[in-house]
C-alpha positions as CSV (number, residue, x, y, z in Angstrom):
1,M,71.5,-70.4,43.7
2,P,72.1,-67.0,45.3
3,T,74.7,-66.3,47.9
4,I,73.8,-65.5,51.6
5,K,74.3,-61.9,51.0
6,E,72.2,-62.0,47.9
7,L,69.4,-63.8,49.7
8,V,69.5,-61.4,52.8
9,D,69.8,-58.4,50.6
10,E,66.7,-59.4,48.4
11,L,64.7,-60.1,51.6
12,E,65.5,-56.8,53.1
13,A,64.9,-54.9,49.8
14,E,61.4,-56.5,49.3
15,I,60.2,-56.0,52.9
16,N,61.4,-52.5,53.0
17,N,59.7,-51.8,49.7
18,G,56.4,-53.6,50.1
19,G,56.5,-56.0,53.0
20,L,56.6,-59.8,53.1
21,D,53.6,-59.9,50.9
22,Q,55.7,-58.3,48.1
23,Y,58.7,-60.6,49.0
24,F,56.4,-63.8,48.6
25,F,54.9,-62.3,45.4
26,N,58.0,-61.6,43.7
27,S,60.8,-64.0,42.5
28,A,62.8,-63.5,45.8
29,G,60.1,-65.8,47.4
30,D,61.3,-68.6,45.4
31,Y,64.2,-68.9,47.9
32,T,62.2,-68.6,51.1
33,E,63.6,-71.8,52.6
34,E,67.2,-70.9,51.6
35,T,66.7,-67.4,53.0
36,I,65.7,-68.8,56.4
37,Q,68.7,-71.2,56.4
38,A,71.0,-68.1,55.3
39,L,69.7,-66.0,58.3
40,V,70.3,-68.9,60.8
41,K,73.8,-69.4,59.4
42,I,74.7,-65.7,59.9
43,G,73.2,-65.6,63.4
44,A,70.1,-63.6,62.5
45,K,67.9,-66.0,64.4
46,H,65.1,-63.4,65.3
47,T,64.7,-62.5,61.7
48,A,64.8,-66.1,60.6
49,E,61.9,-66.8,63.0
50,I,59.9,-63.9,61.6
51,V,60.2,-65.3,58.1
52,K,59.4,-68.7,59.2
53,K,56.2,-67.5,61.0
54,A,55.2,-65.6,57.8
55,A,56.0,-68.7,55.6
56,S,53.8,-70.9,57.9
57,K,50.7,-69.1,56.7
58,F,51.3,-71.2,53.5
59,P,49.8,-74.7,53.2
60,G,52.6,-77.1,54.3
61,G,54.3,-74.3,56.2
62,M,56.5,-73.1,53.3
63,P,55.5,-71.1,50.0
64,P,55.9,-73.1,46.8
65,K,59.1,-72.5,44.9
66,N,57.0,-72.1,41.8
67,R,56.0,-68.3,41.6
68,D,52.8,-68.8,39.9
69,A,51.5,-71.3,42.4
70,R,52.8,-69.1,45.2
71,Q,51.0,-66.1,43.9
72,E,47.7,-68.0,43.5
73,I,48.0,-69.1,47.2
74,L,48.9,-65.6,48.2
75,E,45.6,-64.3,46.6
76,N,43.8,-66.5,49.0
77,I,45.8,-65.9,52.2
78,S,46.3,-62.2,51.6
79,P,43.7,-60.8,49.4
80,E,44.2,-57.3,50.7
81,S,48.0,-57.6,50.9
82,D,47.9,-57.2,54.6
83,A,48.2,-60.8,55.9
84,F,51.9,-60.2,57.1
85,E,51.7,-56.8,58.5
86,E,52.5,-57.9,62.1
87,F,55.7,-59.7,60.7
88,D,56.6,-56.6,58.6
89,D,56.5,-54.5,61.8
90,E,58.6,-57.2,63.6
91,F,61.2,-57.3,60.7
92,L,61.4,-53.5,60.5
93,A,62.3,-53.3,64.2
94,Y,65.6,-54.8,63.0
95,E,66.5,-56.7,66.2
96,D,69.3,-58.5,64.2
97,D,71.8,-56.3,62.5
98,L,71.7,-57.8,59.1
99,A,74.4,-55.9,57.5
100,S,77.0,-56.6,60.2
101,L,75.9,-60.2,60.4
102,V,76.2,-60.6,56.6
103,S,79.6,-58.8,56.4
104,G,80.9,-60.8,59.5
105,Y,79.9,-64.2,58.1
106,E,82.7,-66.4,57.0
107,G,81.2,-69.2,55.0
């Protein structure tokens, strides 16, 4: 299981590189639920809400942990890789200072 720092760093790297679509497509998306929990723990509640809203586009409200299953669903909900653009924009506004919150977290 990745650390809180690893979860948040992966989320940030994937979104900065290719958005939430890429995050869910790649192996980082295996840990969506854990990443949301990590964001809440460090106090990044706004960012946690963004990821939750994006995850809710998947059946059952959370993407499958299995990458192949998740990618198959992703093909249907985001065939043009643009289903999460509004959430990408929200994330990239950086209302939560993720670096400071991660470094200041004592857990």
